[in-house]
N, C-alpha and C positions, 0 to 999 in steps of 0.2 A: 504494500500500500504506500507507494512513493509519491503519489499525486498530492496536490494541495488538499488538505482536509477541509470539509465543508464548514464554513464559519457559523452557519445557523444552528448547528448542533450544540447541545449543552456542554459546558466545560468538562464535566466528568467524562462524557462520551468521547470528547475530543482527546482527552488525556489517555483513555484506554486505546483509542485508535493509534495514537502516537506511540504508545508502548508496543502495540502490535507491529507497527512499521519499523521501529528501531530494533525490536527483538528479532524480527525476521532477518534483518541485515546481519545481526550477530550470529544467528543460527545457521545462515547459509554462507557465512564466511566473508561477506563484504566488509564486515567489521570484525577483525580478529582479536584474540586475547592480546592485551597490551596496547591496542589502538586507542587513540584519544577521540572521544566523540566531538562532533562539531560544536562550536560555541552556541550558547543560548540564542544569540542573535541570528546565527546561521540557520538553526533549526526553526526559529520563528518565521524566518523569511521563506524557507523551503516549503513548510507545511501550512503557512498562513494561520498560525495560532498565536495566542498571547504568551507572555513570559510566564504567567501563572500556570497555564496548561503545560508548558515545557517543564517547569519545575515539578509539577505533580507527576508527570510521566517519568522524569528522572528518578524521583523518589520511589516509584513503583518498581522501576528497573533495579534500583539498589536493593529493595526489599526482596526481590526474587533472585538476587545473587548474580545478576548479569553485569552490573557495572559498579564501580566504586569512585567516589569523588574525593579528590585531594584538594583541600581548600587552598585557593590561590594558584592552583596549577591547572585543574580541569577534571573532567570525568573520563574514566578509562574502562574499557571492556576487561572484565576479569574472568569470565567463564560463560557457561551455557545454562546457568540457572540452577546449579547444584546445591545452593544454600537456601532454598525456599523453606518456609515454615513447615510445610508437609514435604518430607523428603524421604527418599530411599537411599540410604548410605551405601557406599561401595562394598562394605563388609556384608551387606545384606544380599549380595550376589555371589557369596562364597560357595554355595552348593547348588546342585540341580533343583533341589526342592525350593530354594530361594527364588530361582529364576522362574520356575513354574508358578510360584505364588504371585509374582508380578504379572505374568501372563493371565492368570485368573482374574486379577484386578482389571486388566485391560479388556478381557472378554466381557466382563460385567458392564463396564463403562462404555466402551467403544462400540459394542454391538448395538446398544440403544442409540448412541450418538449417530451411527450411520443411518438408522431408520429415520430419526428426526431430520437429519440432513437431507435425506431424499425428498421429504415433504416441504422443506423450508429453504433450500439452497437458492442463492441468487446467481445471476450470471457472473458476478465478480467472484463468488465462491468457487464456481466451476473453473474460471480462468486460473485462479490461484492453485487449485488442485492439479489442473493440467500442467501448470508450470513446475510444480513439485515432482510430478511423474516424469516429465521430460528431463528435469535436472537429475533425477535418480538414474535414468537410462544413460544420460551423457556421462555421469560420473563412472558408472559401471563400465561402459565401453572404453573410457579413457584409462581404466585401471585404477580408479580412485575409490576411496571409501564412500559409501552412499548413506551413512547414518543420518547426516544432516537433512537431505531431501526426504528420507524415509520418515523421520520425525515430522518434518514440515507437512507432508501429506496428511498424516494423522491429525496434526493440529488444525489444518484447514477444514477437515471434516468436523472437528469439534466446533470450530467457528461457524460452520454452516448450519449448526443446530439453532442458531440465533438465541442460544441460551448461554449467557456469559459464564455460567458456572462450569460448564463442560470445558470451555476454552481456557478458563483460568486454572482449572485442575491440570489440564494437559501442559499448559505453559509452565506451571510451577514445577512439574516433574522434569521438564526438559528432556534432553536426548537420553537420559537414563531410562526412560520408558522403553527404549529399544534394547532388549536384553543383550544382543550381540555387541553393543557398544561397550558395555562394562566387561563382558567376558573376554572380548578381544583385547581390550586395554590391559586387563590383568595378565593375559597370556603373552602379550607382546608389547610391553611398555616402551620398547625402543622404537626406532624409526619404522614406519609402516612400509612393508615390502609390497611390490607390485602384486596385483591380484593374479592368482592362477586361473587357468581356463575353467577349472572345476568351480572355483569360487565365483567367477563371472556367471557361470551357468546357474548357480544357486541364486545369485542376486537377480538374474533375469526372471527366474521363477517367482521370486518374491514380488517383483514389480508386476508380473503378470497377474498375480492375485490382487494387487492394488488396482490394476486396470479393471478387473471384474467388479470391484467395489465402486469404482468411479462410474462405470457404465450404468450400474443400477441407480446410482444417485442422479446421473444425467436423465435417466428415464423416469425418475420420480417413483421408483418401485421400492417402497419402504421395506417390505418383507424380503425382497431379493438383496437389498443393501445389508440388512441385518444378517442374512444367511451368508453372504460373501465375506463380511467382516468376521463373523464367527469362524468360518472355514479358514480364513487367513490366519487368525490368531491361534486356532487349534492346530493348524499345520506348523506354525512356529513352535508351539509347545512340543509337538511330536518330533520336529527336527532337533530340538534340544535334547530330547530323550535319546534319540538315535546317536547323536554326536557323543553324548556322555557314555553310552554303551560301547561305542567304537573305541573311545579313548581308554575305557576300562579293559577292553579286550587286548588292546595294544600293550598296556602296562603289564598285563598278565603274561605276555609272551616274552618280555624282556628280562 
C-alpha cells in the first residue's frame, strides 16, 4: 500500500494503514534490518498524512518489534516483529510437537480467515495476494528463500477478512508463523546456501497450494477457500512429520 493514503479516513484508520504499508516494506525486504526509516516529514509527504498519524504508526511498529527509535538519530528497522506481546519464542520450535502445535493454531485461525476473505475481499486485496504469489514464485526460481512472500500471502488473506483482529494477530506473529522459517534458521544459522532442485520442487508445490486458495477467494467460494487452506496447512503438518521421520531414520543408520 504505497499510494497516498486517503485523507478523509479517521486518524486511527490512517495510522493502521501506514503500519501496514511500512510493515510490508520491512517484511518483503525493501527495508532491511538496520535500515533507517525515512524522516517524519518524508513519510508525511509520501502518504499524505499528518505528523500525529506518523507518530502513532511508528509507535505501533515499535510495539510489534519491527522498529526501534534512537532519540536524536532516527528510527531503525530491527526485525520482523518477533517481540510482539503475543509471541512464539524460538525455543518453542525445538520439537516436532512444537511445530505441529503452531500449525494447529494456524489451521484454526486461517481456515476461517480464508472463508471470510472469499466473501469480503476487495480488488486491492486480490492484487496484493497476486503480488505475494508472484514474489514467492520469483524468489523460488531465483534460488532464494521465499519465507517473506509466503508470510505476506497469508497476511493478505487475513487483511481481506476486513476484520482487523485477524490481520493484527497475523502481523504480531510475523514470519515465525511459517514453521520452516524457524526450523531452517536453527538448522543452518550460517549463510543461506542456494536452493537444491528438490527444494525448489517443494516450494513450487507449496505455492501451488497457495494458488488453489487464491482461486477460491477470487471466485468468492467460501467453502472451497476454507477447504484449500485446511488442505494446505494439513499438508504442511504432514510434510513436517515426514521430514522428522526421515531425519530420525538417517540418524539411526549413522
